[in-house]
N, CA, C and O atoms as a GROMACS GRO file, in nm:
protein
  408
    1MET      N    1  -4.807  -4.158  -1.330
    1MET     CA    2  -4.838  -4.206  -1.186
    1MET      C    3  -4.868  -4.108  -1.086
    1MET      O    4  -4.797  -4.007  -1.081
    2PHE      N    5  -4.961  -4.122  -1.007
    2PHE     CA    6  -5.026  -4.054  -0.899
    2PHE      C    7  -4.913  -4.037  -0.798
    2PHE      O    8  -4.869  -4.139  -0.745
    3PRO      N    9  -4.861  -3.913  -0.765
    3PRO     CA   10  -4.765  -3.887  -0.654
    3PRO      C   11  -4.794  -3.959  -0.520
    3PRO      O   12  -4.693  -3.976  -0.451
    4PHE      N   13  -4.891  -3.996  -0.479
    4PHE     CA   14  -4.903  -4.058  -0.369
    4PHE      C   15  -4.957  -4.229  -0.355
    4PHE      O   16  -5.030  -4.289  -0.276
    5SER      N   17  -4.887  -4.262  -0.460
    5SER     CA   18  -4.930  -4.419  -0.489
    5SER      C   19  -4.831  -4.510  -0.391
    5SER      O   20  -4.732  -4.459  -0.338
    6PRO      N   21  -4.858  -4.623  -0.375
    6PRO     CA   22  -4.775  -4.693  -0.276
    6PRO      C   23  -4.640  -4.697  -0.319
    6PRO      O   24  -4.558  -4.719  -0.230
    7THR      N   25  -4.594  -4.680  -0.445
    7THR     CA   26  -4.457  -4.685  -0.492
    7THR      C   27  -4.364  -4.538  -0.459
    7THR      O   28  -4.241  -4.526  -0.463
    8PHE      N   29  -4.463  -4.436  -0.427
    8PHE     CA   30  -4.386  -4.316  -0.392
    8PHE      C   31  -4.318  -4.329  -0.263
    8PHE      O   32  -4.377  -4.381  -0.168
    9SER      N   33  -4.224  -4.294  -0.256
    9SER     CA   34  -4.130  -4.304  -0.132
    9SER      C   35  -4.130  -4.194  -0.030
    9SER      O   36  -4.105  -4.079  -0.068
   10PHE      N   37  -4.155  -4.219   0.093
   10PHE     CA   38  -4.100  -4.101   0.189
   10PHE      C   39  -3.984  -4.129   0.267
   10PHE      O   40  -3.972  -4.084   0.381
   11GLY      N   41  -3.889  -4.210   0.207
   11GLY     CA   42  -3.773  -4.231   0.271
   11GLY      C   43  -3.769  -4.368   0.317
   11GLY      O   44  -3.849  -4.458   0.292
   12ARG      N   45  -3.642  -4.375   0.402
   12ARG     CA   46  -3.624  -4.516   0.456
   12ARG      C   47  -3.716  -4.524   0.585
   12ARG      O   48  -3.707  -4.444   0.678
   13SER      N   49  -3.802  -4.627   0.580
   13SER     CA   50  -3.853  -4.659   0.734
   13SER      C   51  -3.755  -4.717   0.807
   13SER      O   52  -3.770  -4.702   0.928
   14ASP      N   53  -3.668  -4.772   0.776
   14ASP     CA   54  -3.564  -4.860   0.857
   14ASP      C   55  -3.442  -4.764   0.907
   14ASP      O   56  -3.345  -4.814   0.964
   15HIS      N   57  -3.453  -4.631   0.881
   15HIS     CA   58  -3.330  -4.536   0.915
   15HIS      C   59  -3.381  -4.436   0.997
   15HIS      O   60  -3.480  -4.380   0.950
   16ASP      N   61  -3.344  -4.397   1.102
   16ASP     CA   62  -3.397  -4.280   1.173
   16ASP      C   63  -3.270  -4.205   1.185
   16ASP      O   64  -3.166  -4.241   1.241
   17GLU      N   65  -3.301  -4.073   1.112
   17GLU     CA   66  -3.193  -3.984   1.114
   17GLU      C   67  -3.169  -3.886   1.222
   17GLU      O   68  -3.221  -3.775   1.237
   18ILE      N   69  -3.076  -3.951   1.301
   18ILE     CA   70  -3.057  -3.880   1.450
   18ILE      C   71  -3.002  -3.723   1.426
   18ILE      O   72  -3.021  -3.647   1.521
   19SER      N   73  -2.946  -3.676   1.324
   19SER     CA   74  -2.894  -3.552   1.320
   19SER      C   75  -3.012  -3.455   1.332
   19SER      O   76  -2.991  -3.340   1.373
   20ILE      N   77  -3.140  -3.495   1.299
   20ILE     CA   78  -3.246  -3.385   1.327
   20ILE      C   79  -3.283  -3.341   1.460
   20ILE      O   80  -3.348  -3.241   1.488
   21LEU      N   81  -3.227  -3.440   1.549
   21LEU     CA   82  -3.242  -3.426   1.706
   21LEU      C   83  -3.142  -3.336   1.746
   21LEU      O   84  -3.150  -3.315   1.867
   22ALA      N   85  -3.043  -3.269   1.688
   22ALA     CA   86  -2.940  -3.199   1.721
   22ALA      C   87  -2.977  -3.088   1.823
   22ALA      O   88  -2.928  -3.082   1.936
   23PRO      N   89  -3.057  -3.010   1.780
   23PRO     CA   90  -3.131  -2.898   1.880
   23PRO      C   91  -3.149  -2.968   1.997
   23PRO      O   92  -3.079  -2.926   2.089
   24VAL      N   93  -3.228  -3.072   2.026
   24VAL     CA   94  -3.253  -3.114   2.163
   24VAL      C   95  -3.138  -3.175   2.240
   24VAL      O   96  -3.118  -3.162   2.360
   25PHE      N   97  -3.059  -3.249   2.147
   25PHE     CA   98  -2.930  -3.300   2.255
   25PHE      C   99  -2.828  -3.196   2.262
   25PHE      O  100  -2.741  -3.213   2.347
   26GLN      N  101  -2.820  -3.087   2.187
   26GLN     CA  102  -2.709  -2.966   2.208
   26GLN      C  103  -2.774  -2.880   2.299
   26GLN      O  104  -2.705  -2.853   2.397
   27CYS      N  105  -2.900  -2.823   2.294
   27CYS     CA  106  -2.938  -2.763   2.393
   27CYS      C  107  -3.011  -2.794   2.530
   27CYS      O  108  -3.031  -2.721   2.628
   28CYS      N  109  -3.050  -2.949   2.501
   28CYS     CA  110  -3.115  -2.982   2.607
   28CYS      C  111  -3.239  -2.927   2.688
   28CYS      O  112  -3.258  -2.939   2.808
   29MET      N  113  -3.327  -2.858   2.585
   29MET     CA  114  -3.434  -2.771   2.626
   29MET      C  115  -3.544  -2.821   2.540
   29MET      O  116  -3.538  -2.826   2.417
   30ILE      N  117  -3.629  -2.853   2.602
   30ILE     CA  118  -3.773  -2.849   2.536
   30ILE      C  119  -3.907  -2.814   2.628
   30ILE      O  120  -3.925  -2.841   2.746
   31ARG      N  121  -3.989  -2.748   2.541
   31ARG     CA  122  -4.127  -2.694   2.620
   31ARG      C  123  -4.190  -2.811   2.694
   31ARG      O  124  -4.200  -2.924   2.646
   32HIS      N  125  -4.232  -2.774   2.820
   32HIS     CA  126  -4.313  -2.888   2.888
   32HIS      C  127  -4.444  -2.929   2.818
   32HIS      O  128  -4.491  -3.038   2.848
   33SER      N  129  -4.505  -2.854   2.731
   33SER     CA  130  -4.629  -2.888   2.666
   33SER      C  131  -4.586  -2.965   2.553
   33SER      O  132  -4.672  -3.045   2.516
   34THR      N  133  -4.460  -2.964   2.475
   34THR     CA  134  -4.389  -3.045   2.370
   34THR      C  135  -4.369  -3.195   2.441
   34THR      O  136  -4.400  -3.303   2.391
   35PHE      N  137  -4.316  -3.173   2.554
   35PHE     CA  138  -4.266  -3.295   2.626
   35PHE      C  139  -4.383  -3.381   2.676
   35PHE      O  140  -4.370  -3.504   2.676
   36VAL      N  141  -4.506  -3.319   2.722
   36VAL     CA  142  -4.630  -3.391   2.751
   36VAL      C  143  -4.708  -3.445   2.643
   36VAL      O  144  -4.779  -3.544   2.660
   37LYS      N  145  -4.697  -3.379   2.521
   37LYS     CA  146  -4.746  -3.457   2.396
   37LYS      C  147  -4.656  -3.542   2.351
   37LYS      O  148  -4.705  -3.627   2.277
   38LEU      N  149  -4.542  -3.550   2.368
   38LEU     CA  150  -4.447  -3.662   2.313
   38LEU      C  151  -4.480  -3.792   2.424
   38LEU      O  152  -4.486  -3.907   2.381
   39VAL      N  153  -4.495  -3.770   2.528
   39VAL     CA  154  -4.525  -3.870   2.627
   39VAL      C  155  -4.649  -3.940   2.614
   39VAL      O  156  -4.657  -4.059   2.646
   40LYS      N  157  -4.749  -3.875   2.568
   40LYS     CA  158  -4.886  -3.896   2.543
   40LYS      C  159  -4.881  -3.976   2.404
   40LYS      O  160  -4.959  -4.070   2.385
   41LEU      N  161  -4.798  -3.941   2.321
   41LEU     CA  162  -4.770  -4.011   2.202
   41LEU      C  163  -4.732  -4.152   2.205
   41LEU      O  164  -4.781  -4.242   2.136
   42TYR      N  165  -4.639  -4.161   2.293
   42TYR     CA  166  -4.579  -4.278   2.330
   42TYR      C  167  -4.650  -4.358   2.443
   42TYR      O  168  -4.631  -4.480   2.440
   43LEU      N  169  -4.727  -4.308   2.539
   43LEU     CA  170  -4.803  -4.400   2.627
   43LEU      C  171  -4.938  -4.411   2.585
   43LEU      O  172  -4.998  -4.512   2.621
   44GLY      N  173  -5.004  -4.317   2.509
   44GLY     CA  174  -5.145  -4.337   2.482
   44GLY      C  175  -5.220  -4.250   2.559
   44GLY      O  176  -5.162  -4.194   2.652
   45PRO      N  177  -5.369  -4.221   2.535
   45PRO     CA  178  -5.421  -4.348   2.499
   45PRO      C  179  -5.428  -4.393   2.336
   45PRO      O  180  -5.485  -4.495   2.299
   46GLU      N  181  -5.361  -4.298   2.249
   46GLU     CA  182  -5.350  -4.321   2.136
   46GLU      C  183  -5.225  -4.313   2.093
   46GLU      O  184  -5.170  -4.202   2.101
   47LYS      N  185  -5.154  -4.419   2.039
   47LYS     CA  186  -4.996  -4.353   1.994
   47LYS      C  187  -5.019  -4.307   1.845
   47LYS      O  188  -5.106  -4.335   1.763
   48LEU      N  189  -4.892  -4.214   1.842
   48LEU     CA  190  -4.883  -4.135   1.703
   48LEU      C  191  -4.924  -4.235   1.600
   48LEU      O  192  -5.002  -4.185   1.520
   49SER      N  193  -4.900  -4.345   1.581
   49SER     CA  194  -4.908  -4.440   1.459
   49SER      C  195  -5.064  -4.452   1.463
   49SER      O  196  -5.125  -4.426   1.360
   50THR      N  197  -5.130  -4.488   1.567
   50THR     CA  198  -5.285  -4.476   1.572
   50THR      C  199  -5.363  -4.365   1.500
   50THR      O  200  -5.455  -4.373   1.418
   51LEU      N  201  -5.295  -4.250   1.561
   51LEU     CA  202  -5.347  -4.115   1.515
   51LEU      C  203  -5.318  -4.123   1.366
   51LEU      O  204  -5.413  -4.091   1.294
   52MET      N  205  -5.213  -4.156   1.309
   52MET     CA  206  -5.178  -4.139   1.182
   52MET      C  207  -5.271  -4.193   1.101
   52MET      O  208  -5.327  -4.139   1.006
   53ARG      N  209  -5.287  -4.318   1.152
   53ARG     CA  210  -5.381  -4.427   1.053
   53ARG      C  211  -5.516  -4.364   1.025
   53ARG      O  212  -5.568  -4.354   0.914
   54LYS      N  213  -5.582  -4.309   1.179
   54LYS     CA  214  -5.690  -4.252   1.141
   54LYS      C  215  -5.705  -4.126   1.078
   54LYS      O  216  -5.810  -4.094   1.021
   55SER      N  217  -5.606  -4.053   1.084
   55SER     CA  218  -5.600  -3.934   0.994
   55SER      C  219  -5.596  -3.985   0.841
   55SER      O  220  -5.687  -3.950   0.766
   56MET      N  221  -5.506  -4.056   0.799
   56MET     CA  222  -5.510  -4.126   0.657
   56MET      C  223  -5.632  -4.174   0.612
   56MET      O  224  -5.658  -4.175   0.492
   57MET      N  225  -5.719  -4.217   0.704
   57MET     CA  226  -5.822  -4.307   0.657
   57MET      C  227  -5.931  -4.202   0.583
   57MET      O  228  -6.003  -4.237   0.489
   58ALA      N  229  -5.931  -4.078   0.636
   58ALA     CA  230  -6.015  -3.965   0.568
   58ALA      C  231  -5.962  -3.890   0.481
   58ALA      O  232  -6.010  -3.782   0.447
   59ASP      N  233  -5.851  -3.944   0.433
   59ASP     CA  234  -5.777  -3.854   0.316
   59ASP      C  235  -5.812  -3.963   0.196
   59ASP      O  236  -5.820  -4.086   0.203
   60LYS      N  237  -5.829  -3.875   0.082
   60LYS     CA  238  -5.882  -3.924  -0.070
   60LYS      C  239  -5.763  -3.996  -0.101
   60LYS      O  240  -5.781  -4.094  -0.174
   61ALA      N  241  -5.640  -3.970  -0.063
   61ALA     CA  242  -5.518  -4.027  -0.112
   61ALA      C  243  -5.472  -4.137  -0.043
   61ALA      O  244  -5.365  -4.189  -0.073
   62ASN      N  245  -5.547  -4.184   0.055
   62ASN     CA  246  -5.505  -4.296   0.134
   62ASN      C  247  -5.493  -4.424   0.044
   62ASN      O  248  -5.567  -4.460  -0.048
   63PRO      N  249  -5.381  -4.481   0.093
   63PRO     CA  250  -5.266  -4.481   0.184
   63PRO      C  251  -5.169  -4.387   0.148
   63PRO      O  252  -5.109  -4.394   0.041
   64ILE      N  253  -5.149  -4.285   0.243
   64ILE     CA  254  -5.038  -4.190   0.222
   64ILE      C  255  -4.888  -4.261   0.261
   64ILE      O  256  -4.787  -4.241   0.195
   65LEU      N  257  -4.893  -4.338   0.368
   65LEU     CA  258  -4.776  -4.400   0.425
   65LEU      C  259  -4.779  -4.533   0.414
   65LEU      O  260  -4.891  -4.582   0.427
   66ALA      N  261  -4.688  -4.609   0.394
   66ALA     CA  262  -4.707  -4.757   0.410
   66ALA      C  263  -4.685  -4.792   0.539
   66ALA      O  264  -4.620  -4.719   0.613
   67GLU      N  265  -4.739  -4.910   0.583
   67GLU     CA  266  -4.739  -4.947   0.731
   67GLU      C  267  -4.597  -4.933   0.785
   67GLU      O  268  -4.581  -4.878   0.894
   68LYS      N  269  -4.490  -4.980   0.715
   68LYS     CA  270  -4.380  -4.986   0.760
   68LYS      C  271  -4.306  -4.831   0.805
   68LYS      O  272  -4.208  -4.818   0.878
   69HIS      N  273  -4.363  -4.752   0.759
   69HIS     CA  274  -4.338  -4.599   0.759
   69HIS      C  275  -4.406  -4.535   0.889
   69HIS      O  276  -4.354  -4.455   0.967
   70ILE      N  277  -4.552  -4.595   0.892
   70ILE     CA  278  -4.635  -4.574   1.015
   70ILE      C  279  -4.569  -4.596   1.139
   70ILE      O  280  -4.555  -4.509   1.225
   71ARG      N  281  -4.516  -4.748   1.149
   71ARG     CA  282  -4.470  -4.816   1.256
   71ARG      C  283  -4.330  -4.716   1.291
   71ARG      O  284  -4.304  -4.699   1.411
   72ALA      N  285  -4.260  -4.665   1.210
   72ALA     CA  286  -4.158  -4.614   1.224
   72ALA      C  287  -4.173  -4.497   1.323
   72ALA      O  288  -4.092  -4.467   1.410
   73LEU      N  289  -4.303  -4.430   1.294
   73LEU     CA  290  -4.313  -4.300   1.379
   73LEU      C  291  -4.318  -4.345   1.518
   73LEU      O  292  -4.249  -4.277   1.593
   74ASP      N  293  -4.393  -4.459   1.582
   74ASP     CA  294  -4.360  -4.499   1.723
   74ASP      C  295  -4.222  -4.504   1.749
   74ASP      O  296  -4.186  -4.434   1.844
   75ARG      N  297  -4.142  -4.564   1.694
   75ARG     CA  298  -3.984  -4.592   1.712
   75ARG      C  299  -3.943  -4.478   1.709
   75ARG      O  300  -3.860  -4.466   1.799
   76ARG      N  301  -3.958  -4.371   1.645
   76ARG     CA  302  -3.897  -4.225   1.662
   76ARG      C  303  -3.932  -4.152   1.788
   76ARG      O  304  -3.861  -4.097   1.872
   77VAL      N  305  -4.061  -4.167   1.777
   77VAL     CA  306  -4.103  -4.097   1.937
   77VAL      C  307  -4.020  -4.152   2.045
   77VAL      O  308  -3.965  -4.070   2.120
   78VAL      N  309  -4.001  -4.279   2.064
   78VAL     CA  310  -3.893  -4.336   2.167
   78VAL      C  311  -3.753  -4.283   2.151
   78VAL      O  312  -3.681  -4.283   2.250
   79LYS      N  313  -3.702  -4.233   2.026
   79LYS     CA  314  -3.595  -4.196   2.034
   79LYS      C  315  -3.585  -4.045   2.065
   79LYS      O  316  -3.473  -4.004   2.096
   80ILE      N  317  -3.669  -3.974   2.060
   80ILE     CA  318  -3.694  -3.838   2.094
   80ILE      C  319  -3.700  -3.841   2.230
   80ILE      O  320  -3.634  -3.753   2.284
   81LEU      N  321  -3.768  -3.928   2.311
   81LEU     CA  322  -3.789  -3.923   2.430
   81LEU      C  323  -3.686  -3.983   2.526
   81LEU      O  324  -3.676  -3.958   2.646
   82THR      N  325  -3.605  -4.072   2.447
   82THR     CA  326  -3.467  -4.117   2.521
   82THR      C  327  -3.367  -3.983   2.483
   82THR      O  328  -3.289  -3.957   2.575
   83THR      N  329  -3.359  -3.922   2.400
   83THR     CA  330  -3.263  -3.810   2.384
   83THR      C  331  -3.305  -3.712   2.505
   83THR      O  332  -3.217  -3.661   2.574
   84ILE      N  333  -3.435  -3.690   2.529
   84ILE     CA  334  -3.474  -3.605   2.642
   84ILE      C  335  -3.429  -3.658   2.759
   84ILE      O  336  -3.370  -3.582   2.837
   85HIS      N  337  -3.448  -3.808   2.797
   85HIS     CA  338  -3.399  -3.871   2.930
   85HIS      C  339  -3.251  -3.833   2.933
   85HIS      O  340  -3.198  -3.771   3.025
   86ASP      N  341  -3.205  -3.866   2.851
   86ASP     CA  342  -3.054  -3.827   2.828
   86ASP      C  343  -3.005  -3.699   2.903
   86ASP      O  344  -2.914  -3.688   2.985
   87CYS      N  345  -3.082  -3.612   2.856
   87CYS     CA  346  -3.054  -3.462   2.873
   87CYS      C  347  -3.080  -3.440   3.039
   87CYS      O  348  -3.005  -3.366   3.104
   88ILE      N  349  -3.196  -3.513   3.102
   88ILE     CA  350  -3.237  -3.500   3.226
   88ILE      C  351  -3.128  -3.580   3.318
   88ILE      O  352  -3.109  -3.547   3.435
   89GLN      N  353  -3.067  -3.674   3.263
   89GLN     CA  354  -2.964  -3.736   3.338
   89GLN      C  355  -2.840  -3.629   3.382
   89GLN      O  356  -2.780  -3.634   3.489
   90SER      N  357  -2.817  -3.542   3.283
   90SER     CA  358  -2.711  -3.468   3.280
   90SER      C  359  -2.724  -3.350   3.331
   90SER      O  360  -2.627  -3.297   3.386
   91ASN      N  361  -2.852  -3.284   3.321
   91ASN     CA  362  -2.892  -3.138   3.370
   91ASN      C  363  -3.013  -3.143   3.464
   91ASN      O  364  -3.096  -3.234   3.467
   92PRO      N  365  -3.011  -3.045   3.533
   92PRO     CA  366  -3.153  -3.046   3.630
   92PRO      C  367  -3.275  -3.033   3.537
   92PRO      O  368  -3.274  -2.959   3.439
   93TYR      N  369  -3.390  -3.119   3.578
   93TYR     CA  370  -3.510  -3.135   3.528
   93TYR      C  371  -3.570  -2.995   3.483
   93TYR      O  372  -3.628  -2.995   3.374
   94THR      N  373  -3.563  -2.888   3.547
   94THR     CA  374  -3.624  -2.769   3.528
   94THR      C  375  -3.527  -2.673   3.425
   94THR      O  376  -3.573  -2.573   3.370
   95ASP      N  377  -3.395  -2.716   3.408
   95ASP     CA  378  -3.359  -2.671   3.285
   95ASP      C  379  -3.354  -2.721   3.167
   95ASP      O  380  -3.309  -2.661   3.069
   96VAL      N  381  -3.404  -2.850   3.166
   96VAL     CA  382  -3.452  -2.923   3.026
   96VAL      C  383  -3.591  -2.907   2.995
   96VAL      O  384  -3.625  -2.888   2.878
   97ILE      N  385  -3.692  -2.914   3.106
   97ILE     CA  386  -3.844  -2.920   3.076
   97ILE      C  387  -3.857  -2.778   3.100
   97ILE      O  388  -3.843  -2.731   3.212
   98LEU      N  389  -3.886  -2.701   2.984
   98LEU     CA  390  -3.912  -2.557   3.043
   98LEU      C  391  -4.072  -2.510   3.036
   98LEU      O  392  -4.147  -2.524   2.939
   99ASP      N  393  -4.100  -2.454   3.155
   99ASP     CA  394  -4.226  -2.409   3.188
   99ASP      C  395  -4.286  -2.320   3.079
   99ASP      O  396  -4.238  -2.210   3.053
  100ASP      N  397  -4.406  -2.376   3.007
  100ASP     CA  398  -4.473  -2.270   2.908
  100ASP      C  399  -4.588  -2.242   2.943
  100ASP      O  400  -4.651  -2.179   2.857
  101PHE      N  401  -4.645  -2.265   3.042
  101PHE     CA  402  -4.786  -2.236   3.114
  101PHE      C  403  -4.787  -2.099   3.161
  101PHE      O  404  -4.703  -2.072   3.247
  102TYR      N  405  -4.866  -2.006   3.123
  102TYR     CA  406  -4.859  -1.884   3.156
  102TYR      C  407  -4.988  -1.860   3.244
  102TYR      O  408  -5.009  -1.748   3.292
   0.00000   0.00000   0.00000
């Protein structure tokens, strides 16, 4: 079986492993450029799922991810932004969103 066939699993699309956000919610720090990118992936003009679909179309192994996994990407972006929002509610904005423009 080809390793990227539709039966190949990338984990559970219905489960969002929150523990991987530990560095964000423990330190409550994120670079401004990363924060801006996450907001753009949420608001658009192109969401993460749209960008992933476009990227996969150019791949000979398409479809790499099932649609349910692609939809999970947008849901997970929201969870990351929610974690950042929670940090900002507890800490000064300038302590959470770190200036990385030189």
